[in-house]
C-alpha positions as CSV (number, residue, x, y, z in Angstrom):
1,M,0.0,0.0,0.0
2,C,1.1,3.6,-0.6
3,Q,-0.5,5.4,2.3
4,T,2.6,7.3,3.3
5,R,3.0,9.5,6.4
6,Y,3.5,12.5,4.2
7,P,1.7,13.3,0.9
8,I,3.4,12.8,-2.5
9,F,4.4,16.1,-4.1
10,L,5.0,15.5,-7.9
11,V,7.4,17.9,-9.6
12,H,7.4,17.8,-13.4
13,G,10.2,18.4,-15.8
14,T,10.5,20.7,-18.8
15,G,8.1,21.4,-21.6
16,F,4.8,20.6,-19.9
17,R,2.6,21.7,-17.0
18,D,0.4,20.1,-14.4
19,K,-2.8,20.4,-16.4
20,K,-5.7,18.0,-16.8
21,P,-6.6,16.1,-18.9
22,L,-3.1,16.0,-20.4
23,N,-1.5,15.3,-17.0
24,Y,2.3,15.2,-17.3
25,W,2.4,12.0,-15.2
26,G,0.0,9.9,-17.2
27,R,-1.7,7.1,-15.2
28,I,0.9,7.3,-12.4
29,P,-1.1,9.6,-10.0
30,A,-4.2,7.5,-10.3
31,A,-2.2,4.3,-9.7
32,L,-0.7,5.8,-6.5
33,Q,-4.1,7.1,-5.3
34,K,-5.7,3.7,-5.9
35,K,-3.1,2.3,-3.5
36,G,-3.9,4.8,-0.9
37,A,-1.4,7.7,-1.6
38,T,-2.3,11.3,-1.3
39,V,-0.9,13.1,-4.4
40,T,-0.5,16.8,-5.2
41,Y,1.5,18.7,-7.8
42,G,4.3,21.4,-7.9
43,H,2.5,23.5,-10.6
44,Q,5.7,25.3,-11.7
45,D,6.4,26.6,-15.2
46,A,7.1,24.4,-18.2
47,W,10.2,26.4,-19.3
48,G,11.2,28.5,-16.3
49,T,14.7,28.6,-15.0
50,V,15.6,26.3,-12.1
51,A,15.6,29.3,-9.6
52,D,12.3,30.8,-10.9
53,N,10.5,27.5,-10.8
54,A,11.9,26.7,-7.4
55,V,10.3,30.0,-6.1
56,M,7.0,28.8,-7.5
57,L,7.4,25.5,-5.9
58,R,8.1,27.1,-2.5
59,K,4.9,29.2,-2.8
60,N,2.8,26.2,-3.8
61,L,4.4,23.9,-1.2
62,I,3.9,26.3,1.7
63,K,0.3,26.9,0.7
64,Y,-0.4,23.2,0.4
65,V,1.2,22.3,3.8
66,D,-0.6,25.2,5.5
67,E,-4.0,24.2,4.0
68,T,-3.7,20.4,4.7
69,N,-1.6,20.7,8.0
70,C,0.4,17.7,6.7
71,G,3.7,19.0,8.0
72,K,5.9,17.8,5.2
73,V,5.8,16.2,1.8
74,N,7.7,13.5,-0.1
75,I,8.9,15.0,-3.4
76,I,9.1,12.7,-6.5
77,A,10.6,14.8,-9.3
78,H,11.3,14.0,-12.9
79,S,14.1,15.4,-15.1
80,K,14.8,19.1,-14.5
81,G,12.2,19.0,-11.7
82,G,14.8,17.2,-9.6
83,L,17.1,20.2,-9.8
84,E,14.4,22.5,-8.8
85,A,13.5,20.3,-5.8
86,R,17.1,20.3,-4.7
87,Y,17.3,24.1,-5.1
88,L,14.0,24.4,-3.2
89,V,15.3,22.6,-0.1
90,H,18.8,24.0,0.0
91,T,19.0,27.5,-1.5
92,L,15.4,28.4,-0.6
93,G,15.6,26.8,2.8
94,C,12.5,24.5,2.6
95,G,14.1,21.4,3.9
96,Y,11.9,21.6,7.0
97,L,8.9,21.0,4.7
98,V,10.4,18.0,2.8
99,A,10.8,14.5,4.2
100,S,12.3,13.0,1.1
101,I,13.4,13.8,-2.5
102,T,13.2,11.0,-5.2
103,T,14.6,12.0,-8.6
104,V,13.9,10.1,-11.8
105,A,16.0,10.8,-14.9
106,T,17.3,14.1,-13.5
107,P,20.5,15.5,-15.2
108,H,22.4,16.1,-11.9
109,H,25.7,16.2,-13.7
110,G,24.6,18.1,-16.8
111,S,24.9,17.1,-20.4
112,K,28.0,17.0,-22.6
113,T,25.6,17.1,-25.6
114,M,24.3,20.5,-24.3
115,D,27.9,21.6,-23.9
116,V,28.3,21.1,-27.7
117,I,25.0,22.8,-28.5
118,Q,26.0,25.8,-26.3
119,K,29.1,26.3,-28.5
120,L,26.8,27.3,-31.5
121,P,26.2,31.0,-32.1
122,S,23.9,32.2,-29.3
123,W,21.4,33.8,-31.8
124,I,20.4,30.3,-33.0
125,M,19.1,29.3,-29.5
126,H,17.5,32.8,-29.1
127,V,15.6,32.3,-32.3
128,I,14.4,28.8,-31.2
129,A,13.5,30.3,-27.8
130,L,11.1,32.9,-29.2
131,P,8.2,30.7,-30.3
132,I,8.7,28.3,-27.4
133,N,8.6,31.1,-24.9
134,G,5.6,32.6,-26.6
135,I,3.6,29.4,-26.7
136,S,4.6,28.6,-23.1
137,K,3.3,32.0,-22.0
138,L,0.0,31.4,-23.7
139,L,-0.3,28.0,-22.0
140,G,0.2,29.6,-18.6
141,D,3.9,30.0,-17.9
142,E,4.6,33.1,-15.8
143,K,8.3,33.5,-16.7
144,P,9.3,31.2,-19.6
145,D,13.0,31.3,-20.4
146,F,14.0,28.5,-22.8
147,F,17.4,30.0,-23.6
148,T,18.6,30.1,-19.9
149,A,16.9,26.8,-19.0
150,C,18.8,25.0,-21.7
151,A,22.1,26.7,-20.7
152,Q,21.6,25.3,-17.1
153,F,22.0,21.8,-18.4
154,T,25.7,22.2,-19.2
155,T,28.2,20.2,-17.2
156,E,30.0,23.3,-16.1
157,H,26.8,24.9,-14.8
158,M,25.9,21.7,-13.0
159,K,29.3,21.5,-11.2
160,K,28.6,24.9,-9.7
161,F,25.0,24.0,-9.0
162,N,26.0,20.9,-7.1
163,A,28.6,22.7,-5.1
164,N,26.0,25.3,-4.1
165,N,23.2,22.9,-3.5
166,P,24.5,19.9,-1.4
167,D,22.1,17.5,0.3
168,V,20.3,18.9,3.3
169,D,20.5,17.2,6.6
170,G,17.2,15.6,7.6
171,V,16.0,15.1,4.0
172,Y,16.2,11.6,2.5
173,Y,17.5,11.6,-1.1
174,Q,17.4,8.8,-3.7
175,S,17.7,8.7,-7.4
176,Y,16.8,6.6,-10.5
177,A,17.9,6.5,-14.1
178,S,16.4,5.0,-17.2
179,A,17.8,3.8,-20.6
180,M,16.7,2.9,-24.0
181,K,18.1,-0.4,-25.4
182,S,17.6,0.8,-28.9
183,P,16.8,4.2,-30.6
184,F,13.7,2.4,-32.0
185,N,12.3,1.9,-28.5
186,D,10.7,5.3,-28.8
187,V,10.6,6.9,-32.2
188,I,10.0,10.4,-30.6
189,M,13.3,10.0,-28.8
190,L,15.1,8.3,-31.7
191,V,17.3,11.1,-33.0
192,Q,18.0,12.4,-29.5
193,N,19.0,9.0,-28.2
194,I,21.4,8.5,-31.1
195,V,23.0,11.9,-30.7
196,V,23.4,11.6,-26.9
197,R,24.7,8.0,-27.3
198,L,27.4,9.1,-29.7
199,V,28.5,12.0,-27.5
200,E,28.0,10.6,-24.0
201,G,26.8,7.0,-23.8
202,D,23.7,5.1,-22.5
203,N,20.7,7.4,-22.1
204,D,16.9,7.5,-22.2
205,G,16.8,9.9,-25.1
206,L,17.8,13.0,-23.1
207,V,19.6,12.1,-19.8
208,T,22.5,9.7,-19.5
209,T,22.5,7.0,-16.8
210,V,25.6,8.6,-15.4
211,S,24.2,12.1,-15.1
212,A,21.0,10.8,-13.4
213,R,23.0,9.3,-10.5
214,W,22.7,11.2,-7.2
215,T,22.6,10.2,-3.5
216,N,21.3,6.7,-2.8
217,F,21.2,5.8,-6.4
218,K,18.9,2.8,-6.7
219,E,18.7,1.4,-10.2
220,I,18.5,2.0,-14.0
221,W,15.0,1.3,-15.4
222,I,15.6,-0.6,-18.6
223,G,12.4,-2.5,-19.1
224,S,11.6,-6.0,-20.2
225,S,12.8,-8.1,-23.1
226,R,13.8,-5.8,-26.0
227,R,12.0,-2.8,-24.6
228,G,14.0,0.0,-23.1
229,I,12.5,2.9,-21.1
230,S,12.8,6.4,-22.6
231,H,12.6,9.8,-20.9
232,M,9.0,10.0,-21.9
233,D,8.2,6.4,-20.7
234,T,9.4,7.3,-17.2
235,V,6.3,9.5,-16.8
236,D,3.9,7.3,-18.7
237,A,3.6,9.7,-21.7
238,R,1.7,7.1,-23.7
239,R,-0.7,6.1,-21.0
240,R,-0.2,2.4,-21.4
241,R,1.8,-0.5,-20.2
242,L,5.3,-1.1,-21.7
243,T,4.2,-4.6,-22.6
244,R,1.0,-6.6,-22.3
245,K,2.9,-9.6,-20.9
246,E,2.8,-10.4,-17.2
247,L,6.5,-10.6,-16.2
248,Q,8.3,-12.1,-13.2
249,N,11.4,-10.1,-14.1
250,G,11.7,-6.8,-15.8
251,I,9.4,-3.8,-15.9
252,A,6.1,-4.3,-17.7
253,D,4.4,-1.0,-16.5
254,V,6.2,2.1,-15.3
255,C,3.4,2.7,-12.8
256,D,4.6,-0.3,-10.9
257,C,8.0,1.5,-10.5
258,Y,6.4,4.5,-8.7
259,I,4.2,2.2,-6.6
260,A,7.4,0.5,-5.4
261,I,9.0,3.8,-4.6
262,V,6.1,5.0,-2.5
263,E,5.7,1.7,-0.8
264,E,9.3,1.8,0.2
265,L,8.9,5.4,1.5
266,K,6.1,4.2,3.6
267,R,8.2,1.3,5.0
268,M,10.9,3.9,5.9
269,G,8.4,6.0,7.9
270,F,8.0,8.8,5.4
């Protein structure tokens, strides 16, 4: 069962918002709630910077804790959301409101691929940013900044970020990675997976298995048989099982991964 002492606070990554019916997390929240979990959301911007989004998270977290009198939350964060969660508890001093942080496919150590991209003339990224920021604003972002958000994924930036945002005492941290076995595991991630594989190595289409490792690294989600798990698969983007087969070994449904995470948090008293 997933009835943890503290509610689950889901923090999304880039490009999407916590909106229904196109929920960033697919079937995952419903699967957790069915098992007894209390679930809420971060509601930060899709393309805000780490710092700006963390400020939004602080506002929404304090409001939620005050309204529910729950004391603390267990954060489960995907991709860039994991960086925002770490900034939230350390730089913004919200560790007293957070029992645990679980990161999934978060680029804790940056991206060498982004290092290469950032060497291109800056005007190229600024041109790309214009429509993305505009659309994000229309969809509800308060402070979209695609250009800066991408620059924050470089390895040099993340070295500084990690030095300035170490783990906070009293908060339990754990991390997970995912990987595609083949670029054809997810056609939407096909090109990205090939490029990142050539530059850096095993990845889920965006984040490498090395970069996703942080405190208490648990495992790499790879999936069953020939099926890998892409960056989109880790948040159930397709709203379906990875395979129809019932497996004794391997991951057949990513929802089961989150259920296992929350069940373990409950056993640990969180």
